[in-house]
PDB file of N, CA, C and O in Angstrom:
ATOM      1  N   MET A   1       2.367  14.508   7.221  1.00  0.00           N
ATOM      2  CA  MET A   1       1.238  14.113   8.010  1.00  0.00           C
ATOM      3  C   MET A   1       1.052  15.075   9.188  1.00  0.00           C
ATOM      4  O   MET A   1      -0.057  15.551   9.429  1.00  0.00           O
ATOM      5  N   LEU A   2       2.122  15.358   9.913  1.00  0.00           N
ATOM      6  CA  LEU A   2       2.004  16.311  11.018  1.00  0.00           C
ATOM      7  C   LEU A   2       1.699  17.714  10.503  1.00  0.00           C
ATOM      8  O   LEU A   2       1.059  18.506  11.194  1.00  0.00           O
ATOM      9  N   GLY A   3       2.154  18.022   9.296  1.00  0.00           N
ATOM     10  CA  GLY A   3       1.829  19.322   8.707  1.00  0.00           C
ATOM     11  C   GLY A   3       0.330  19.498   8.565  1.00  0.00           C
ATOM     12  O   GLY A   3      -0.198  20.573   8.849  1.00  0.00           O
ATOM     13  N   THR A   4      -0.354  18.466   8.132  1.00  0.00           N
ATOM     14  CA  THR A   4      -1.811  18.517   8.005  1.00  0.00           C
ATOM     15  C   THR A   4      -2.458  18.620   9.374  1.00  0.00           C
ATOM     16  O   THR A   4      -3.390  19.399   9.574  1.00  0.00           O
ATOM     17  N   THR A   5      -1.962  17.839  10.309  1.00  0.00           N
ATOM     18  CA  THR A   5      -2.529  17.828  11.662  1.00  0.00           C
ATOM     19  C   THR A   5      -2.354  19.178  12.347  1.00  0.00           C
ATOM     20  O   THR A   5      -3.250  19.637  13.056  1.00  0.00           O
ATOM     21  N   ASN A   6      -1.200  19.816  12.139  1.00  0.00           N
ATOM     22  CA  ASN A   6      -0.890  21.067  12.828  1.00  0.00           C
ATOM     23  C   ASN A   6      -1.252  22.319  12.044  1.00  0.00           C
ATOM     24  O   ASN A   6      -1.281  23.406  12.622  1.00  0.00           O
ATOM     25  N   ALA A   7      -1.525  22.209  10.772  1.00  0.00           N
ATOM     26  CA  ALA A   7      -1.659  23.368   9.889  1.00  0.00           C
ATOM     27  C   ALA A   7      -2.541  24.493  10.429  1.00  0.00           C
ATOM     28  O   ALA A   7      -2.111  25.646  10.413  1.00  0.00           O
ATOM     29  N   PRO A   8      -3.737  24.214  10.897  1.00  0.00           N
ATOM     30  CA  PRO A   8      -4.593  25.330  11.312  1.00  0.00           C
ATOM     31  C   PRO A   8      -4.299  25.893  12.709  1.00  0.00           C
ATOM     32  O   PRO A   8      -4.996  26.802  13.159  1.00  0.00           O
ATOM     33  N   TYR A   9      -3.296  25.376  13.390  1.00  0.00           N
ATOM     34  CA  TYR A   9      -3.098  25.720  14.798  1.00  0.00           C
ATOM     35  C   TYR A   9      -1.707  26.269  15.071  1.00  0.00           C
ATOM     36  O   TYR A   9      -0.740  25.893  14.407  1.00  0.00           O
ATOM     37  N   ARG A  10      -1.612  27.147  16.035  1.00  0.00           N
ATOM     38  CA  ARG A  10      -0.313  27.697  16.433  1.00  0.00           C
ATOM     39  C   ARG A  10       0.508  26.694  17.222  1.00  0.00           C
ATOM     40  O   ARG A  10       1.726  26.611  17.069  1.00  0.00           O
ATOM     41  N   ARG A  11      -0.150  25.958  18.040  1.00  0.00           N
ATOM     42  CA  ARG A  11       0.527  24.989  18.904  1.00  0.00           C
ATOM     43  C   ARG A  11       0.793  23.719  18.105  1.00  0.00           C
ATOM     44  O   ARG A  11      -0.129  23.108  17.564  1.00  0.00           O
ATOM     45  N   MET A  12       2.056  23.331  18.037  1.00  0.00           N
ATOM     46  CA  MET A  12       2.452  22.195  17.229  1.00  0.00           C
ATOM     47  C   MET A  12       2.502  20.914  18.056  1.00  0.00           C
ATOM     48  O   MET A  12       3.050  20.886  19.158  1.00  0.00           O
ATOM     49  N   MET A  13       1.928  19.873  17.507  1.00  0.00           N
ATOM     50  CA  MET A  13       1.947  18.561  18.137  1.00  0.00           C
ATOM     51  C   MET A  13       3.051  17.742  17.484  1.00  0.00           C
ATOM     52  O   MET A  13       3.143  17.671  16.258  1.00  0.00           O
ATOM     53  N   SER A  14       3.883  17.127  18.310  1.00  0.00           N
ATOM     54  CA  SER A  14       4.948  16.268  17.790  1.00  0.00           C
ATOM     55  C   SER A  14       4.402  14.860  17.576  1.00  0.00           C
ATOM     56  O   SER A  14       3.304  14.536  18.030  1.00  0.00           O
ATOM     57  N   ALA A  15       5.164  14.037  16.891  1.00  0.00           N
ATOM     58  CA  ALA A  15       4.778  12.640  16.702  1.00  0.00           C
ATOM     59  C   ALA A  15       4.643  11.940  18.055  1.00  0.00           C
ATOM     60  O   ALA A  15       3.722  11.148  18.254  1.00  0.00           O
ATOM     61  N   THR A  16       5.545  12.226  18.971  1.00  0.00           N
ATOM     62  CA  THR A  16       5.493  11.624  20.310  1.00  0.00           C
ATOM     63  C   THR A  16       4.207  12.020  21.025  1.00  0.00           C
ATOM     64  O   THR A  16       3.557  11.184  21.652  1.00  0.00           O
ATOM     65  N   ASP A  17       3.839  13.308  20.927  1.00  0.00           N
ATOM     66  CA  ASP A  17       2.589  13.774  21.529  1.00  0.00           C
ATOM     67  C   ASP A  17       1.387  13.073  20.901  1.00  0.00           C
ATOM     68  O   ASP A  17       0.468  12.647  21.601  1.00  0.00           O
ATOM     69  N   LEU A  18       1.406  12.958  19.589  1.00  0.00           N
ATOM     70  CA  LEU A  18       0.285  12.336  18.885  1.00  0.00           C
ATOM     71  C   LEU A  18       0.125  10.873  19.305  1.00  0.00           C
ATOM     72  O   LEU A  18      -0.994  10.420  19.550  1.00  0.00           O
ATOM     73  N   VAL A  19       1.212  10.146  19.388  1.00  0.00           N
ATOM     74  CA  VAL A  19       1.158   8.750  19.843  1.00  0.00           C
ATOM     75  C   VAL A  19       0.560   8.686  21.251  1.00  0.00           C
ATOM     76  O   VAL A  19      -0.318   7.867  21.520  1.00  0.00           O
ATOM     77  N   ALA A  20       1.033   9.540  22.131  1.00  0.00           N
ATOM     78  CA  ALA A  20       0.536   9.547  23.511  1.00  0.00           C
ATOM     79  C   ALA A  20      -0.953   9.853  23.569  1.00  0.00           C
ATOM     80  O   ALA A  20      -1.686   9.225  24.333  1.00  0.00           O
ATOM     81  N   ARG A  21      -1.402  10.801  22.779  1.00  0.00           N
ATOM     82  CA  ARG A  21      -2.823  11.180  22.779  1.00  0.00           C
ATOM     83  C   ARG A  21      -3.681  10.054  22.202  1.00  0.00           C
ATOM     84  O   ARG A  21      -4.756   9.765  22.728  1.00  0.00           O
ATOM     85  N   ILE A  22      -3.220   9.422  21.135  1.00  0.00           N
ATOM     86  CA  ILE A  22      -3.992   8.334  20.522  1.00  0.00           C
ATOM     87  C   ILE A  22      -4.106   7.154  21.481  1.00  0.00           C
ATOM     88  O   ILE A  22      -5.191   6.599  21.654  1.00  0.00           O
ATOM     89  N   THR A  23      -3.007   6.771  22.098  1.00  0.00           N
ATOM     90  CA  THR A  23      -3.019   5.579  22.949  1.00  0.00           C
ATOM     91  C   THR A  23      -3.699   5.813  24.289  1.00  0.00           C
ATOM     92  O   THR A  23      -4.282   4.886  24.853  1.00  0.00           O
ATOM     93  N   SER A  24      -3.636   7.026  24.804  1.00  0.00           N
ATOM     94  CA  SER A  24      -4.261   7.299  26.108  1.00  0.00           C
ATOM     95  C   SER A  24      -5.696   7.798  25.983  1.00  0.00           C
ATOM     96  O   SER A  24      -6.485   7.703  26.923  1.00  0.00           O
ATOM     97  N   ARG A  25      -6.019   8.332  24.808  1.00  0.00           N
ATOM     98  CA  ARG A  25      -7.305   9.003  24.573  1.00  0.00           C
ATOM     99  C   ARG A  25      -7.515  10.177  25.528  1.00  0.00           C
ATOM    100  O   ARG A  25      -8.647  10.556  25.828  1.00  0.00           O
ATOM    101  N   ASP A  26      -6.413  10.739  25.993  1.00  0.00           N
ATOM    102  CA  ASP A  26      -6.431  11.952  26.818  1.00  0.00           C
ATOM    103  C   ASP A  26      -6.133  13.117  25.881  1.00  0.00           C
ATOM    104  O   ASP A  26      -4.975  13.414  25.589  1.00  0.00           O
ATOM    105  N   TRP A  27      -7.188  13.767  25.418  1.00  0.00           N
ATOM    106  CA  TRP A  27      -7.041  14.780  24.375  1.00  0.00           C
ATOM    107  C   TRP A  27      -7.128  16.208  24.883  1.00  0.00           C
ATOM    108  O   TRP A  27      -7.200  17.144  24.086  1.00  0.00           O
ATOM    109  N   ARG A  28      -7.124  16.388  26.182  1.00  0.00           N
ATOM    110  CA  ARG A  28      -7.231  17.757  26.696  1.00  0.00           C
ATOM    111  C   ARG A  28      -6.314  18.683  25.921  1.00  0.00           C
ATOM    112  O   ARG A  28      -5.122  18.412  25.776  1.00  0.00           O
ATOM    113  N   ASN A  29      -6.856  19.744  25.438  1.00  0.00           N
ATOM    114  CA  ASN A  29      -6.125  20.776  24.689  1.00  0.00           C
ATOM    115  C   ASN A  29      -5.614  20.303  23.333  1.00  0.00           C
ATOM    116  O   ASN A  29      -4.932  21.065  22.648  1.00  0.00           O
ATOM    117  N   TRP A  30      -5.913  19.100  22.928  1.00  0.00           N
ATOM    118  CA  TRP A  30      -5.440  18.586  21.639  1.00  0.00           C
ATOM    119  C   TRP A  30      -6.564  18.046  20.760  1.00  0.00           C
ATOM    120  O   TRP A  30      -6.282  17.509  19.688  1.00  0.00           O
ATOM    121  N   ILE A  31      -7.804  18.164  21.163  1.00  0.00           N
ATOM    122  CA  ILE A  31      -8.896  17.519  20.430  1.00  0.00           C
ATOM    123  C   ILE A  31      -8.943  17.966  18.969  1.00  0.00           C
ATOM    124  O   ILE A  31      -9.200  17.146  18.087  1.00  0.00           O
ATOM    125  N   ALA A  32      -8.706  19.224  18.700  1.00  0.00           N
ATOM    126  CA  ALA A  32      -8.749  19.685  17.309  1.00  0.00           C
ATOM    127  C   ALA A  32      -7.668  19.007  16.473  1.00  0.00           C
ATOM    128  O   ALA A  32      -7.909  18.651  15.320  1.00  0.00           O
ATOM    129  N   HIS A  33      -6.499  18.829  17.036  1.00  0.00           N
ATOM    130  CA  HIS A  33      -5.417  18.142  16.328  1.00  0.00           C
ATOM    131  C   HIS A  33      -5.788  16.676  16.053  1.00  0.00           C
ATOM    132  O   HIS A  33      -5.530  16.154  14.969  1.00  0.00           O
ATOM    133  N   ILE A  34      -6.385  16.038  17.031  1.00  0.00           N
ATOM    134  CA  ILE A  34      -6.788  14.642  16.883  1.00  0.00           C
ATOM    135  C   ILE A  34      -7.846  14.507  15.794  1.00  0.00           C
ATOM    136  O   ILE A  34      -7.787  13.593  14.971  1.00  0.00           O
ATOM    137  N   VAL A  35      -8.810  15.420  15.795  1.00  0.00           N
ATOM    138  CA  VAL A  35      -9.832  15.407  14.748  1.00  0.00           C
ATOM    139  C   VAL A  35      -9.180  15.572  13.380  1.00  0.00           C
ATOM    140  O   VAL A  35      -9.511  14.843  12.445  1.00  0.00           O
ATOM    141  N   MET A  36      -8.263  16.517  13.255  1.00  0.00           N
ATOM    142  CA  MET A  36      -7.577  16.723  11.972  1.00  0.00           C
ATOM    143  C   MET A  36      -6.816  15.462  11.560  1.00  0.00           C
ATOM    144  O   MET A  36      -6.853  15.075  10.392  1.00  0.00           O
ATOM    145  N   PHE A  37      -6.139  14.830  12.489  1.00  0.00           N
ATOM    146  CA  PHE A  37      -5.391  13.611  12.181  1.00  0.00           C
ATOM    147  C   PHE A  37      -6.315  12.539  11.614  1.00  0.00           C
ATOM    148  O   PHE A  37      -6.013  11.943  10.580  1.00  0.00           O
ATOM    149  N   PHE A  38      -7.427  12.293  12.277  1.00  0.00           N
ATOM    150  CA  PHE A  38      -8.320  11.226  11.845  1.00  0.00           C
ATOM    151  C   PHE A  38      -9.175  11.578  10.624  1.00  0.00           C
ATOM    152  O   PHE A  38      -9.574  10.682   9.880  1.00  0.00           O
ATOM    153  N   THR A  39      -9.458  12.849  10.407  1.00  0.00           N
ATOM    154  CA  THR A  39     -10.376  13.200   9.325  1.00  0.00           C
ATOM    155  C   THR A  39      -9.711  13.821   8.101  1.00  0.00           C
ATOM    156  O   THR A  39     -10.270  13.751   7.006  1.00  0.00           O
ATOM    157  N   GLU A  40      -8.546  14.422   8.252  1.00  0.00           N
ATOM    158  CA  GLU A  40      -7.910  15.121   7.134  1.00  0.00           C
ATOM    159  C   GLU A  40      -6.681  14.401   6.565  1.00  0.00           C
ATOM    160  O   GLU A  40      -6.287  14.652   5.426  1.00  0.00           O
ATOM    161  N   VAL A  41      -6.091  13.528   7.340  1.00  0.00           N
ATOM    162  CA  VAL A  41      -4.922  12.770   6.866  1.00  0.00           C
ATOM    163  C   VAL A  41      -5.431  11.537   6.127  1.00  0.00           C
ATOM    164  O   VAL A  41      -6.356  10.871   6.591  1.00  0.00           O
ATOM    165  N   ARG A  42      -4.839  11.238   4.993  1.00  0.00           N
ATOM    166  CA  ARG A  42      -5.262  10.073   4.206  1.00  0.00           C
ATOM    167  C   ARG A  42      -5.182   8.802   5.052  1.00  0.00           C
ATOM    168  O   ARG A  42      -4.220   8.614   5.796  1.00  0.00           O
ATOM    169  N   PRO A  43      -6.187   7.929   4.943  1.00  0.00           N
ATOM    170  CA  PRO A  43      -6.223   6.719   5.770  1.00  0.00           C
ATOM    171  C   PRO A  43      -4.945   5.893   5.713  1.00  0.00           C
ATOM    172  O   PRO A  43      -4.508   5.367   6.737  1.00  0.00           O
ATOM    173  N   GLU A  44      -4.338   5.770   4.532  1.00  0.00           N
ATOM    174  CA  GLU A  44      -3.115   4.963   4.454  1.00  0.00           C
ATOM    175  C   GLU A  44      -1.988   5.578   5.277  1.00  0.00           C
ATOM    176  O   GLU A  44      -1.140   4.858   5.804  1.00  0.00           O
ATOM    177  N   LEU A  45      -1.975   6.906   5.391  1.00  0.00           N
ATOM    178  CA  LEU A  45      -0.955   7.556   6.218  1.00  0.00           C
ATOM    179  C   LEU A  45      -1.253   7.398   7.702  1.00  0.00           C
ATOM    180  O   LEU A  45      -0.333   7.256   8.507  1.00  0.00           O
ATOM    181  N   VAL A  46      -2.526   7.423   8.067  1.00  0.00           N
ATOM    182  CA  VAL A  46      -2.911   7.175   9.463  1.00  0.00           C
ATOM    183  C   VAL A  46      -2.463   5.773   9.871  1.00  0.00           C
ATOM    184  O   VAL A  46      -1.885   5.581  10.941  1.00  0.00           O
ATOM    185  N   LEU A  47      -2.737   4.800   9.007  1.00  0.00           N
ATOM    186  CA  LEU A  47      -2.353   3.417   9.306  1.00  0.00           C
ATOM    187  C   LEU A  47      -0.845   3.244   9.328  1.00  0.00           C
ATOM    188  O   LEU A  47      -0.317   2.516  10.168  1.00  0.00           O
ATOM    189  N   GLU A  48      -0.153   3.896   8.423  1.00  0.00           N
ATOM    190  CA  GLU A  48       1.311   3.815   8.405  1.00  0.00           C
ATOM    191  C   GLU A  48       1.904   4.446   9.660  1.00  0.00           C
ATOM    192  O   GLU A  48       2.851   3.912  10.238  1.00  0.00           O
ATOM    193  N   PHE A  49       1.347   5.586  10.084  1.00  0.00           N
ATOM    194  CA  PHE A  49       1.808   6.235  11.311  1.00  0.00           C
ATOM    195  C   PHE A  49       1.648   5.278  12.491  1.00  0.00           C
ATOM    196  O   PHE A  49       2.566   5.112  13.294  1.00  0.00           O
ATOM    197  N   ALA A  50       0.483   4.655  12.586  1.00  0.00           N
ATOM    198  CA  ALA A  50       0.233   3.716  13.691  1.00  0.00           C
ATOM    199  C   ALA A  50       1.237   2.562  13.661  1.00  0.00           C
ATOM    200  O   ALA A  50       1.778   2.171  14.696  1.00  0.00           O
ATOM    201  N   GLU A  51       1.474   2.034  12.486  1.00  0.00           N
ATOM    202  CA  GLU A  51       2.418   0.922  12.376  1.00  0.00           C
ATOM    203  C   GLU A  51       3.825   1.348  12.768  1.00  0.00           C
ATOM    204  O   GLU A  51       4.498   0.639  13.517  1.00  0.00           O
ATOM    205  N   ARG A  52       4.274   2.482  12.278  1.00  0.00           N
ATOM    206  CA  ARG A  52       5.631   2.962  12.577  1.00  0.00           C
ATOM    207  C   ARG A  52       5.837   3.271  14.053  1.00  0.00           C
ATOM    208  O   ARG A  52       6.959   3.224  14.559  1.00  0.00           O
ATOM    209  N   HIS A  53       4.746   3.585  14.734  1.00  0.00           N
ATOM    210  CA  HIS A  53       4.853   3.959  16.145  1.00  0.00           C
ATOM    211  C   HIS A  53       4.288   2.883  17.075  1.00  0.00           C
ATOM    212  O   HIS A  53       3.993   3.140  18.242  1.00  0.00           O
ATOM    213  N   ALA A  54       4.145   1.681  16.530  1.00  0.00           N
ATOM    214  CA  ALA A  54       3.724   0.512  17.318  1.00  0.00           C
ATOM    215  C   ALA A  54       2.404   0.723  18.057  1.00  0.00           C
ATOM    216  O   ALA A  54       2.241   0.282  19.195  1.00  0.00           O
ATOM    217  N   ILE A  55       1.467   1.400  17.399  1.00  0.00           N
ATOM    218  CA  ILE A  55       0.123   1.559  17.958  1.00  0.00           C
ATOM    219  C   ILE A  55      -0.709   0.395  17.423  1.00  0.00           C
ATOM    220  O   ILE A  55      -0.935   0.305  16.217  1.00  0.00           O
ATOM    221  N   PRO A  56      -1.164  -0.491  18.300  1.00  0.00           N
ATOM    222  CA  PRO A  56      -1.989  -1.604  17.824  1.00  0.00           C
ATOM    223  C   PRO A  56      -3.229  -1.087  17.095  1.00  0.00           C
ATOM    224  O   PRO A  56      -3.822  -0.085  17.496  1.00  0.00           O
ATOM    225  N   ILE A  57      -3.610  -1.769  16.038  1.00  0.00           N
ATOM    226  CA  ILE A  57      -4.741  -1.331  15.225  1.00  0.00           C
ATOM    227  C   ILE A  57      -6.014  -1.228  16.058  1.00  0.00           C
ATOM    228  O   ILE A  57      -6.852  -0.365  15.798  1.00  0.00           O
ATOM    229  N   GLN A  58      -6.171  -2.102  17.062  1.00  0.00           N
ATOM    230  CA  GLN A  58      -7.349  -2.042  17.929  1.00  0.00           C
ATOM    231  C   GLN A  58      -7.361  -0.748  18.737  1.00  0.00           C
ATOM    232  O   GLN A  58      -8.420  -0.159  18.951  1.00  0.00           O
ATOM    233  N   ASP A  59      -6.184  -0.304  19.188  1.00  0.00           N
ATOM    234  CA  ASP A  59      -6.097   0.961  19.925  1.00  0.00           C
ATOM    235  C   ASP A  59      -6.394   2.142  19.018  1.00  0.00           C
ATOM    236  O   ASP A  59      -7.073   3.087  19.419  1.00  0.00           O
ATOM    237  N   LEU A  60      -5.883   2.086  17.794  1.00  0.00           N
ATOM    238  CA  LEU A  60      -6.154   3.150  16.831  1.00  0.00           C
ATOM    239  C   LEU A  60      -7.650   3.231  16.550  1.00  0.00           C
ATOM    240  O   LEU A  60      -8.230   4.317  16.548  1.00  0.00           O
ATOM    241  N   ALA A  61      -8.266   2.087  16.316  1.00  0.00           N
ATOM    242  CA  ALA A  61      -9.703   2.048  16.037  1.00  0.00           C
ATOM    243  C   ALA A  61     -10.510   2.555  17.230  1.00  0.00           C
ATOM    244  O   ALA A  61     -11.475   3.299  17.053  1.00  0.00           O
ATOM    245  N   ALA A  62     -10.126   2.162  18.430  1.00  0.00           N
ATOM    246  CA  ALA A  62     -10.840   2.611  19.635  1.00  0.00           C
ATOM    247  C   ALA A  62     -10.690   4.119  19.815  1.00  0.00           C
ATOM    248  O   ALA A  62     -11.642   4.798  20.200  1.00  0.00           O
ATOM    249  N   SER A  63      -9.518   4.635  19.542  1.00  0.00           N
ATOM    250  CA  SER A  63      -9.294   6.070  19.643  1.00  0.00           C
ATOM    251  C   SER A  63     -10.135   6.820  18.610  1.00  0.00           C
ATOM    252  O   SER A  63     -10.743   7.845  18.918  1.00  0.00           O
ATOM    253  N   TYR A  64     -10.162   6.301  17.388  1.00  0.00           N
ATOM    254  CA  TYR A  64     -10.988   6.916  16.345  1.00  0.00           C
ATOM    255  C   TYR A  64     -12.460   6.929  16.773  1.00  0.00           C
ATOM    256  O   TYR A  64     -13.130   7.956  16.668  1.00  0.00           O
ATOM    257  N   GLU A  65     -12.955   5.793  17.251  1.00  0.00           N
ATOM    258  CA  GLU A  65     -14.362   5.712  17.668  1.00  0.00           C
ATOM    259  C   GLU A  65     -14.662   6.669  18.818  1.00  0.00           C
ATOM    260  O   GLU A  65     -15.726   7.288  18.850  1.00  0.00           O
ATOM    261  N   ALA A  66     -13.733   6.793  19.760  1.00  0.00           N
ATOM    262  CA  ALA A  66     -13.922   7.728  20.872  1.00  0.00           C
ATOM    263  C   ALA A  66     -13.957   9.170  20.360  1.00  0.00           C
ATOM    264  O   ALA A  66     -14.780   9.970  20.805  1.00  0.00           O
ATOM    265  N   MET A  67     -13.059   9.498  19.418  1.00  0.00           N
ATOM    266  CA  MET A  67     -13.065  10.839  18.832  1.00  0.00           C
ATOM    267  C   MET A  67     -14.384  11.088  18.120  1.00  0.00           C
ATOM    268  O   MET A  67     -14.977  12.158  18.260  1.00  0.00           O
ATOM    269  N   LYS A  68     -14.841  10.114  17.367  1.00  0.00           N
ATOM    270  CA  LYS A  68     -16.087  10.246  16.607  1.00  0.00           C
ATOM    271  C   LYS A  68     -17.274  10.467  17.541  1.00  0.00           C
ATOM    272  O   LYS A  68     -18.106  11.339  17.290  1.00  0.00           O
ATOM    273  N   SER A  69     -17.355   9.690  18.607  1.00  0.00           N
ATOM    274  CA  SER A  69     -18.490   9.839  19.529  1.00  0.00           C
ATOM    275  C   SER A  69     -18.412  11.137  20.320  1.00  0.00           C
ATOM    276  O   SER A  69     -19.444  11.692  20.698  1.00  0.00           O
ATOM    277  N   THR A  70     -17.202  11.626  20.575  1.00  0.00           N
ATOM    278  CA  THR A  70     -17.030  12.875  21.323  1.00  0.00           C
ATOM    279  C   THR A  70     -17.360  14.095  20.480  1.00  0.00           C
ATOM    280  O   THR A  70     -17.975  15.048  20.959  1.00  0.00           O
ATOM    281  N   THR A  71     -16.945  14.058  19.217  1.00  0.00           N
ATOM    282  CA  THR A  71     -17.039  15.268  18.380  1.00  0.00           C
ATOM    283  C   THR A  71     -18.093  15.207  17.283  1.00  0.00           C
ATOM    284  O   THR A  71     -18.536  16.243  16.787  1.00  0.00           O
ATOM    285  N   GLY A  72     -18.493  14.002  16.905  1.00  0.00           N
ATOM    286  CA  GLY A  72     -19.411  13.855  15.787  1.00  0.00           C
ATOM    287  C   GLY A  72     -18.713  13.881  14.429  1.00  0.00           C
ATOM    288  O   GLY A  72     -19.356  13.698  13.395  1.00  0.00           O
ATOM    289  N   GLU A  73     -17.402  14.108  14.431  1.00  0.00           N
ATOM    290  CA  GLU A  73     -16.622  14.113  13.190  1.00  0.00           C
ATOM    291  C   GLU A  73     -16.330  12.678  12.774  1.00  0.00           C
ATOM    292  O   GLU A  73     -16.225  11.789  13.618  1.00  0.00           O
ATOM    293  N   SER A  74     -16.199  12.456  11.467  1.00  0.00           N
ATOM    294  CA  SER A  74     -15.919  11.097  11.016  1.00  0.00           C
ATOM    295  C   SER A  74     -15.144  11.106   9.706  1.00  0.00           C
ATOM    296  O   SER A  74     -15.045  12.119   9.013  1.00  0.00           O
ATOM    297  N   SER A  75     -14.605   9.945   9.402  1.00  0.00           N
ATOM    298  CA  SER A  75     -13.895   9.720   8.152  1.00  0.00           C
ATOM    299  C   SER A  75     -14.343   8.365   7.606  1.00  0.00           C
ATOM    300  O   SER A  75     -13.808   7.329   8.001  1.00  0.00           O
ATOM    301  N   PRO A  76     -15.319   8.370   6.702  1.00  0.00           N
ATOM    302  CA  PRO A  76     -15.778   7.091   6.147  1.00  0.00           C
ATOM    303  C   PRO A  76     -14.646   6.270   5.519  1.00  0.00           C
ATOM    304  O   PRO A  76     -14.640   5.043   5.621  1.00  0.00           O
ATOM    305  N   ALA A  77     -13.701   6.934   4.878  1.00  0.00           N
ATOM    306  CA  ALA A  77     -12.577   6.209   4.257  1.00  0.00           C
ATOM    307  C   ALA A  77     -11.726   5.518   5.319  1.00  0.00           C
ATOM    308  O   ALA A  77     -11.314   4.373   5.131  1.00  0.00           O
ATOM    309  N   LEU A  78     -11.458   6.201   6.432  1.00  0.00           N
ATOM    310  CA  LEU A  78     -10.678   5.579   7.503  1.00  0.00           C
ATOM    311  C   LEU A  78     -11.465   4.443   8.148  1.00  0.00           C
ATOM    312  O   LEU A  78     -10.904   3.392   8.460  1.00  0.00           O
ATOM    313  N   GLU A  79     -12.762   4.655   8.347  1.00  0.00           N
ATOM    314  CA  GLU A  79     -13.588   3.601   8.917  1.00  0.00           C
ATOM    315  C   GLU A  79     -13.524   2.334   8.058  1.00  0.00           C
ATOM    316  O   GLU A  79     -13.397   1.225   8.579  1.00  0.00           O
ATOM    317  N   SER A  80     -13.612   2.509   6.766  1.00  0.00           N
ATOM    318  CA  SER A  80     -13.539   1.376   5.853  1.00  0.00           C
ATOM    319  C   SER A  80     -12.197   0.657   5.972  1.00  0.00           C
ATOM    320  O   SER A  80     -12.145  -0.572   6.017  1.00  0.00           O
ATOM    321  N   ALA A  81     -11.124   1.425   6.023  1.00  0.00           N
ATOM    322  CA  ALA A  81      -9.787   0.832   6.157  1.00  0.00           C
ATOM    323  C   ALA A  81      -9.638   0.099   7.480  1.00  0.00           C
ATOM    324  O   ALA A  81      -9.064  -0.990   7.525  1.00  0.00           O
ATOM    325  N   LEU A  82     -10.146   0.681   8.552  1.00  0.00           N
ATOM    326  CA  LEU A  82     -10.054   0.032   9.864  1.00  0.00           C
ATOM    327  C   LEU A  82     -10.881  -1.249   9.913  1.00  0.00           C
ATOM    328  O   LEU A  82     -10.454  -2.243  10.501  1.00  0.00           O
ATOM    329  N   GLU A  83     -12.063  -1.230   9.297  1.00  0.00           N
ATOM    330  CA  GLU A  83     -12.921  -2.417   9.300  1.00  0.00           C
ATOM    331  C   GLU A  83     -12.222  -3.604   8.640  1.00  0.00           C
ATOM    332  O   GLU A  83     -12.401  -4.747   9.061  1.00  0.00           O
ATOM    333  N   ARG A  84     -11.439  -3.337   7.624  1.00  0.00           N
ATOM    334  CA  ARG A  84     -10.724  -4.423   6.948  1.00  0.00           C
ATOM    335  C   ARG A  84      -9.634  -5.014   7.830  1.00  0.00           C
ATOM    336  O   ARG A  84      -9.240  -6.165   7.642  1.00  0.00           O
ATOM    337  N   LEU A  85      -9.149  -4.243   8.781  1.00  0.00           N
ATOM    338  CA  LEU A  85      -8.003  -4.674   9.589  1.00  0.00           C
ATOM    339  C   LEU A  85      -8.357  -5.193  10.967  1.00  0.00           C
ATOM    340  O   LEU A  85      -7.610  -5.976  11.553  1.00  0.00           O
ATOM    341  N   VAL A  86      -9.479  -4.764  11.477  1.00  0.00           N
ATOM    342  CA  VAL A  86      -9.848  -5.139  12.860  1.00  0.00           C
ATOM    343  C   VAL A  86     -10.592  -6.445  12.857  1.00  0.00           C
ATOM    344  O   VAL A  86     -10.989  -6.932  13.916  1.00  0.00           O
TER     345      VAL A  86
END
């Protein structure tokens, strides 16, 4: 999962960094990684990551929506998965 998130970039984001960025929605210098996480990682892996790192589904959904409104990028498959859970 982190391989997909980090693949196009030199600067590597750790799982701890990703959790912090998702929960705080402070993406300075990490927005491209966040977009890759939400749009390129399979929805079931995004949800599993959130569960393993104790990110409430509402926080994950809010972070996704904030990313979407900021960048215009989206993941219909993730949106569908989140709608079933929220």
